[in-house]
C-alpha positions as CSV (number, residue, x, y, z in Angstrom):
1,M,20.9,-14.9,-2.9
2,H,19.0,-16.8,-5.6
3,D,16.4,-19.2,-4.2
4,K,14.1,-21.2,-6.6
5,D,12.4,-23.0,-3.7
6,R,10.7,-20.1,-2.0
7,R,6.9,-20.6,-2.0
8,A,4.5,-18.0,-0.7
9,R,1.2,-16.4,-1.4
10,C,0.2,-13.1,-3.0
11,L,-1.4,-10.8,-0.5
12,V,-4.6,-9.3,-1.9
13,R,-7.8,-9.3,0.2
14,E,-11.4,-9.5,-0.9
15,H,-12.9,-6.1,-1.1
16,D,-13.8,-4.9,2.3
17,D,-16.7,-2.4,2.5
18,L,-14.7,0.5,4.0
19,R,-17.0,3.3,2.8
20,S,-17.7,5.9,5.5
21,R,-21.1,7.6,5.5
22,R,-22.3,10.9,7.0
23,P,-25.2,10.3,9.4
24,G,-28.4,12.0,8.7
25,G,-32.2,11.8,9.4
26,A,-33.1,8.9,11.7
27,K,-29.4,7.9,12.0
28,L,-28.4,11.3,13.2
29,D,-31.3,11.3,15.7
30,R,-30.2,8.0,17.1
31,L,-26.6,9.3,17.3
32,N,-27.7,12.4,19.2
33,A,-29.7,10.3,21.6
34,V,-26.8,8.0,22.3
35,V,-24.4,11.0,22.9
36,A,-27.0,12.7,25.1
37,G,-27.3,9.5,27.2
38,L,-23.6,9.6,27.9
39,G,-23.8,12.9,29.7
40,D,-20.6,14.8,30.2
41,T,-18.4,11.9,28.9
42,A,-19.2,12.5,25.2
43,R,-19.8,15.4,22.9
44,L,-21.1,15.6,19.3
45,Q,-19.5,18.4,17.4
46,R,-20.3,19.7,13.9
47,V,-17.4,21.3,12.0
48,G,-18.0,23.6,9.0
49,G,-16.5,22.7,5.6
50,E,-15.3,19.3,4.5
51,Y,-12.4,17.1,5.6
52,R,-10.2,16.4,2.6
53,S,-8.9,13.0,2.0
54,A,-5.2,12.3,1.4
55,I,-3.6,9.0,0.3
56,A,0.0,8.1,1.2
57,G,2.2,5.0,0.9
58,G,0.7,2.0,2.8
59,D,-2.9,3.2,2.6
60,A,-5.7,1.1,1.3
61,E,-6.5,0.8,-2.4
62,P,-9.8,-1.0,-3.1
63,G,-10.5,-1.9,-6.8
64,G,-11.5,-4.8,-8.9
65,G,-13.1,-6.6,-6.0
66,V,-10.0,-6.8,-4.0
67,R,-8.1,-4.5,-1.6
68,C,-4.4,-3.8,-1.9
69,S,-2.1,-1.1,-0.6
70,L,-0.4,1.9,-2.2
71,G,3.3,1.7,-2.5
72,F,4.7,5.2,-3.3
73,N,3.4,8.3,-4.9
74,V,5.5,9.3,-7.9
75,K,5.7,11.7,-10.7
76,K,7.3,12.3,-14.1
77,P,10.4,14.4,-13.6
78,G,9.9,18.0,-14.6
79,T,6.1,17.7,-14.6
80,S,3.3,17.9,-12.2
81,T,1.7,14.7,-13.5
82,A,1.3,12.3,-10.5
83,Y,1.0,8.6,-10.3
84,L,1.0,5.8,-7.7
85,L,3.0,2.6,-7.7
86,T,1.6,-0.7,-6.4
87,A,2.0,-4.4,-7.0
88,G,1.5,-5.8,-10.5
89,H,-0.8,-8.6,-9.3
90,C,-3.0,-5.9,-7.9
91,G,-2.8,-3.9,-11.1
92,N,-3.9,-7.0,-13.1
93,V,-7.3,-7.2,-11.4
94,A,-8.3,-3.5,-11.5
95,S,-8.3,-0.8,-14.2
96,T,-9.0,1.9,-11.6
97,W,-8.3,2.3,-7.9
98,A,-10.3,4.1,-5.2
99,T,-9.8,5.4,-1.7
100,S,-11.2,3.4,1.2
101,G,-14.2,5.8,1.0
102,G,-15.0,4.7,-2.5
103,Q,-13.7,7.8,-4.5
104,V,-12.1,6.7,-7.7
105,I,-8.7,8.4,-7.8
106,A,-6.5,6.7,-10.4
107,S,-6.5,4.8,-13.7
108,R,-4.1,2.0,-14.7
109,V,-1.2,3.0,-17.0
110,G,0.7,-0.3,-17.0
111,T,1.1,-3.5,-15.0
112,S,3.6,-6.4,-15.0
113,F,3.0,-9.7,-13.3
114,P,4.1,-12.5,-13.2
115,G,7.9,-12.3,-13.7
116,N,7.9,-8.8,-12.2
117,D,5.4,-7.4,-9.7
118,Y,4.7,-3.7,-10.2
119,A,1.9,-1.5,-11.6
120,L,1.5,2.2,-12.3
121,F,-1.7,4.2,-12.0
122,Q,-2.2,7.9,-13.0
123,Y,-4.2,10.1,-10.6
124,T,-7.5,11.3,-12.1
125,S,-8.7,13.2,-9.0
126,G,-7.4,16.2,-7.0
127,I,-6.9,14.1,-3.8
128,A,-3.9,15.1,-1.8
129,R,-1.0,12.7,-2.5
130,P,2.0,13.4,-0.2
131,G,5.3,11.9,-1.0
132,S,5.3,10.0,2.2
133,V,4.4,6.7,3.9
134,N,1.8,6.1,6.5
135,L,3.4,4.8,9.8
136,Y,0.0,4.0,11.3
137,D,0.8,5.8,14.5
138,G,-0.6,9.2,13.4
139,T,2.5,10.2,11.6
140,L,3.9,10.0,8.0
141,R,7.5,9.2,6.9
142,D,8.7,11.5,4.1
143,I,10.3,9.6,1.2
144,A,13.1,11.6,-0.4
145,N,14.8,9.1,-2.7
146,A,14.9,5.5,-3.9
147,G,17.6,3.0,-3.6
148,N,18.6,-0.7,-3.5
149,A,18.2,-2.9,-0.5
150,V,21.3,-4.5,1.3
151,V,21.4,-7.9,3.0
152,G,21.1,-7.4,6.8
153,Q,19.6,-3.9,6.4
154,T,16.8,-2.9,8.9
155,V,13.7,-2.0,6.9
156,G,10.1,-1.0,7.5
157,R,6.9,-2.1,5.7
158,S,3.6,-0.3,5.6
159,G,0.3,-1.9,4.5
160,S,-3.4,-1.4,4.9
161,T,-4.1,-4.6,6.8
162,T,-1.3,-4.8,9.4
163,G,0.0,-1.2,9.4
164,F,3.7,-0.7,10.0
165,H,6.2,-3.5,10.8
166,R,10.0,-3.8,10.9
167,G,12.4,-6.5,9.9
168,N,15.6,-7.3,8.1
169,V,16.6,-8.0,4.6
170,T,17.6,-11.6,4.2
171,G,18.2,-11.9,0.4
172,L,18.4,-10.2,-2.9
173,N,17.5,-11.5,-6.4
174,V,15.2,-14.0,-4.8
175,T,12.9,-16.2,-7.1
176,V,9.5,-16.8,-5.5
177,N,7.1,-19.5,-6.7
178,Y,3.6,-18.6,-5.5
179,A,1.0,-21.2,-4.5
180,D,-1.1,-20.3,-7.6
181,G,1.7,-21.4,-9.9
182,T,3.0,-17.9,-10.8
183,T,6.7,-17.0,-10.4
184,V,8.4,-13.7,-9.7
185,T,12.2,-13.1,-9.9
186,G,14.6,-10.6,-8.6
187,M,12.7,-10.1,-5.3
188,I,14.0,-8.7,-2.0
189,G,13.5,-11.2,0.8
190,T,12.9,-10.0,4.4
191,T,11.8,-11.1,7.9
192,V,8.9,-8.6,7.9
193,C,5.5,-10.1,8.5
194,V,2.6,-9.5,6.0
195,E,-1.0,-10.4,5.6
196,G,-3.7,-10.2,2.9
197,G,-4.4,-6.7,1.8
198,D,-0.8,-5.6,2.4
199,S,0.1,-6.3,-1.2
200,G,1.6,-3.3,-3.1
201,G,2.5,-1.5,0.2
202,A,5.8,0.3,0.8
203,L,9.1,-1.2,1.8
204,F,11.6,1.5,2.9
205,A,14.6,2.3,5.1
206,G,14.6,5.8,6.6
207,S,13.6,8.2,3.8
208,T,14.6,5.8,1.1
209,A,12.0,3.8,-1.0
210,L,13.1,0.2,-1.5
211,G,10.3,-2.0,-2.7
212,L,6.7,-2.9,-3.3
213,T,5.1,-5.7,-1.3
214,S,4.7,-8.8,-3.5
215,G,3.8,-11.7,-1.1
216,G,4.9,-13.8,1.8
217,S,4.1,-16.6,4.3
218,G,3.0,-16.6,7.9
219,N,1.3,-13.7,9.5
220,C,1.8,-10.8,12.0
221,T,0.8,-12.8,15.0
222,S,3.0,-15.8,14.7
223,G,5.6,-14.2,12.3
224,G,6.7,-15.0,8.8
225,N,8.7,-13.6,5.9
226,S,7.9,-11.5,2.8
227,F,9.1,-10.6,-0.6
228,Y,9.3,-7.3,-2.5
229,Q,9.6,-6.0,-6.0
230,P,12.6,-3.6,-6.0
231,V,11.2,-0.2,-6.6
232,T,14.1,1.1,-8.6
233,E,13.2,-1.3,-11.5
234,A,9.6,0.0,-11.6
235,L,10.7,3.6,-11.5
236,S,13.1,3.0,-14.4
237,V,10.6,1.2,-16.5
238,Y,7.9,3.9,-16.2
239,G,10.3,6.9,-16.1
240,V,9.0,8.2,-12.8
241,S,10.5,9.2,-9.5
242,V,9.6,9.5,-5.8
243,Y,9.2,12.9,-4.3
């Protein structure tokens, strides 16, 4: 389906301050007092060592004053060099991306928007980067391969604002005219809801990567529709693969 009349919005969100801080000094004293006041209903426990962060598909990516979502972790075949894919309109505004805790983890290699909507960042930190997608229910979905969407197919979408949602593919090769005057072509159209900050997140079916969240209309309360950059094109352009 080719539709030149689709109008929607790109889905970045102004940078939320999502940094977590370890309590200490007066803050720790206040925390201890609060916990003590709760009696047997609460317990404050210290654990030795450090918790190690990991970032998977659908997780938050702050950078350049906005927050987007990670699409898929990828690598160059035959190497251990790791990258992440996200939306091009997210890549246009940031030369580096960080975790929600503020740790810079990746630097931009390339970005393409408008026309297309994909960007590649190379990891610059040792953060764990599983080849999976966050389902926002405490579990991850392993991504084993990439493929092309099919009209009528049931798909899932993961993003850092609204988590995991399902829907169906409604069209292929869709042209989307965004409200800011930019246009992207060759998009996947779906009935999945999206909101600001979900941009760049993963579209998939089972263990197959399908797309990167580009934009949409509506929201996840009243419903809406959304559009995705086919991931196979981005993988081919950059010579990388999912794992």
